[in-house]
C-alpha positions, 0 to 999 in steps of 0.5 A: 484945417478945412483946406488939408481935409478937403484935399483929402477928398479930393484926392480919395474921390479921385480914385473913382476915376484912376479905377476908370483909367485902369480898365481904359488902360488894361481892358479886362482884369483877371477874376482872382486879381479883381477878387483879392483887391475889393477884399483888401478894400473890404479889409480896410473899410471894416477896419476903419469902421469899427477900431477908428470911427465907432471907437473915436464916436463913442468917446465923444457921445453916448453908446445909445447915440453911437448905436442909433447913429451907426443904425441910421447910416446903414439903413440910409445907404440901404434907402438910397440903394433902394431908388437909385442903380446898384452896381455888382462888378460881377462876371455878368458883364459880356461885352456886347455893345448896345444902347441898353448898356449903354444906360446902364452904364450913365445910370450907374455913374449917376448912382455912384456920384450921388453916393460919393457925396455922403462920403466926402462929408465923412472925411471931413468928418473924421478931420475935424475930430483929428487929423489922423482919423481924416486921413485913415478914413481918406485912405479907406474911401480911396481904396473903396473908389477904385472898383467904384470906378472899374465898376462904371467903366466897364459896361461904358466901355461895353456900349462903345463909349470913347476912352476919353468920355470913360475916363472923364465922367469917371474923374468927375464922378469922383469930384462930387465927393469934393461936393460933400467934403464942402457941404459937410464943412459948413455945418462940423466946423463948429459942431460940438463933439456930441454932433461930431461923435453922431457923424463918426457913427452914422459914417460906421453904419454907412461904409459896414454897409457898403463893406457888407453889401457890395465889397464882399458879396461881389468879390466873391462873384469872382471865386476865388474865395481864398484871395478875398479872404487873404484881400481882407486880412492884408487889408486889415493888417495894412490899416492896422500898420497905419494906425501904428505909423499915424500914432507915433 
């Protein structure tokens, strides 16, 4: 079981590297596309957070525990963002090559790498409760990691880093997801249902905060608010369809 969950976390983490590769291959991307794709990722994350993680957690532990765990997940992400570089894929990138931009890109890379560790734990927690839930979480994290990879690659490319370095560094950053999966697997392999429920609710808080603080606001920075709204709705519909397919 753990091997399948570990593979899921690896695939989800690899999206960071895919995002970096997209920047290397395509260069600057259309604002409408970025706004819509980040909206799509937000829709995916929101539906999984509440329809899957929150609801499944309620089946395993009390509403009070779920509420506490959800709040704790959000608060911890706020604290992490307060002490780690928080990159926003905004329109302020100007392509100027300088050492400050390179330093910024490297700090962002470190920050996103650390952010990826709890995401690996989330995949393992979901899969340990129900394999279908692990798949849904991995899909949501995959679509979240794509714009993170793009966010990491843009300042590195603008600072004059080689394409090889950008691709390798973003893929290595995504491997942190697998480290989180290993840690989560060792902690949750024999955990009682109540602990799993607490972990799922915690994950819902983490994913909701990421969506509210990162994906939706940054998507709107690119303008095209209708593209963002349509992207969110498409992400929700996509995950509803995927939920139905996995339940049949």
